[in-house]
N, C-alpha and C positions, 0 to 999 in steps of 0.2 A: 243666743246660745250660751248656756251656763258652762263656765270653765271649772274643771275640777282642780286644776293646778294654776299657779300664777303664770302669766304669759312669758314665753321665752324671749330672748333678745331678738330672735328672728321674727317671731310674731309681732313684737313691738316695732321692728323695722318695717315689716310689711304693712302694718296699719298706718305708720307714719307716711310711708311712700304713697299709699292710697289717698291719704288725706291731703298731702301737698300737691298731688297731681289731680285732685278734684274728683276722685272716684268713690262711690258709696258701695261698701261691701255688703253682699246679701248672703246670709248664712242659714238658709232653711235646709238643714242637712238631714239625710236619712238617719234613723236611729239604728245604725248597724255599724260594725267595725270595719266592714269592707263593702265597697260598691263601685260600680262603673259610672263615671260622670261624663255626660255628653257636653261638649263645648261647641256652642253654636250661637250666632253665625260667625264664621271665620272668613273675613273678606280682606284682611290687611295684616302685614307683619307687625303692625303696632298693637294688635290684639295680645301679643305675647306678654307685654310688660304689665298691664293691669291684671292679667290672668296670673302671672307669676307672683306679683305682689299679693294678690288675694290668696294664693296658695300658701305663701309664707304666713300671712295674717291668720289663716285658718288653723295652722299647726298640724294639718293632716299629713300623714306619710304617703304622699301621692307620687305616682309615676305618670308621665305623659308620653304619648306615642306620636312620633313624627317620621316623615320620610327620611331615608338614609342620607339624602343629599344635604340635610341640615346638620350632619355630623362629620364635617371634614376633620382631618388630622389637627391636633392641638385644640381647636375650638370644640371639636366633638367631645373631648374629654370634659370640658366645662359643661357642655349640654347634658352629658350623662350625669355629672355631679348635681345638676339642677333637676334631675329626675327623668331625663329623656330616655326613651327606648327607641333606637333606630329600627325602621322597618323597610324592607325591600318590597315595595308595592307590587313588583312583578313576581315575587315568590313569597306568598303568605301562607303556604301550605303548613298546616299544623300550628299556626300562630294563635288562632282562637283557642285551641285546646291548651296551649302553653299558658296563656293568660288566665284561662279558667282555672287551671291548676294553681296558679299563683293566688288567685282569689279564694280558692278553697283551702289553702294552707292556713295553719293557725297564725294568729296575730292580726294586726290591723293593716290596712292598705287601701289605696284608691287608685284606679286607673282612669286617666282622662283621655278622651278621644274626640277629635273633630271629625264627625261622620261624613262631612262633605268632602274631606280628603284633599281640598285645594282651596286657594283663595279666590279662584275664579268660579263663576256659576257653573255648576255641574248638573247633569240631568236627574240625579237621584242621590240619596244617602247610601253609603256603604253600611252593611248590616252586621259586620263582625262584632261590633260592640254589643249588639242585642243578644247574639247567640252566646257570647262569652258570659254575659250576665245570667242568661237563662240556664246555661250549663252549670254555672257556679252556684246558682240559687241566691243571687245577691240583688239588691235594688239597683235601679237606674236613676241616677240623679240628673236633674235638668239644669245643667250649667249654662249660663248665658252672659252675653255682653250687650249693653244698650247704650249707644253713644248719645242718644237724645237725652236720656235721664242720667247718664254717667253712672250706671249701675253695672256691677260685675259680681258674679258669684253663682250660687245654687238657689233656685227659687222654688223647688219642689222635687218630688221623686215618686216613683211607683215601682211595684214589683212586676217584672214581665210575666205575662200569662201564657205565652206560647202562641197567642193569637196575634200574629205580626201586624195585620191590618188595623185591628182594634187598638193595639198599643201605639202604633204610629199616629192614629187619630188623636190620642191623648197628647202626644208630643207636638203635633201640628197645632192643636188648640193653644197650648202653652206658648209656643214660640211666636205664633201670630200676634199674641198680646205683648210679649216681653222682649223678643229678640230684635235688635236693631244694629246692624253692622255699620262700620264706617262707610261702606259702599253698598247701600241697600240693593242696588241693581245686580249685585253679585251674589245675593242670597240664593242658595241651592234649594229647590223645592223639597219639602219634607215628605218624600215618598221613598219606599224601600227599593233597593236595587232589584231589578227583575230577576227572577230565578231562571236559570238556563232551561231551555226546552229539553224535555227528555228525549234521548236518542231513540228513534224508532227501531224496534227489534227486526233483525233480519228475517225475512220470510224463510220458513223451514223448507229445506229442499224435499221435494217429493220423490220418494224412491221409485225405482222402476217396478 
């Protein structure tokens, strides 16, 4: 990645921390001022540190989304300063639209989301990240961590087409090759969250 300006002190710090901790940063970024970055696999709290160092090293103005339990008083303020956005997973009404509006606004920005939503193995990926990118018309970047190769960063990207199954196949092929969590047995299958079954219409009452 070619830099237009000299690295800031935070970028230099991030690069140094990656180097001393043995992580190789991968910077295959979308050619766009804003995008949604998938972070996968997420199987350990230790994932946070190389991801954070990479974020500093990249110099990107990014926000990351986490469950509200990660933002207790005092520590929560630090987490927000680090780019965190707390989310109540039981009440996400309107959240996708709000983040899409953020991505459509002028300027630069990146939203990072772990679609498995938990460090444990889940049955499917949450799809909010996909629909906010689709609504905002921005690329989806394929962020990953690989403990075997000690790699962290963004290794590719694509523009969502609206064909959920086809786009998930792209992501599945990428992560099968590149994603290696600290606990591989906790990898969540790369399948979209099932859509709720439509409610059957009530039978029309027959008049006398």
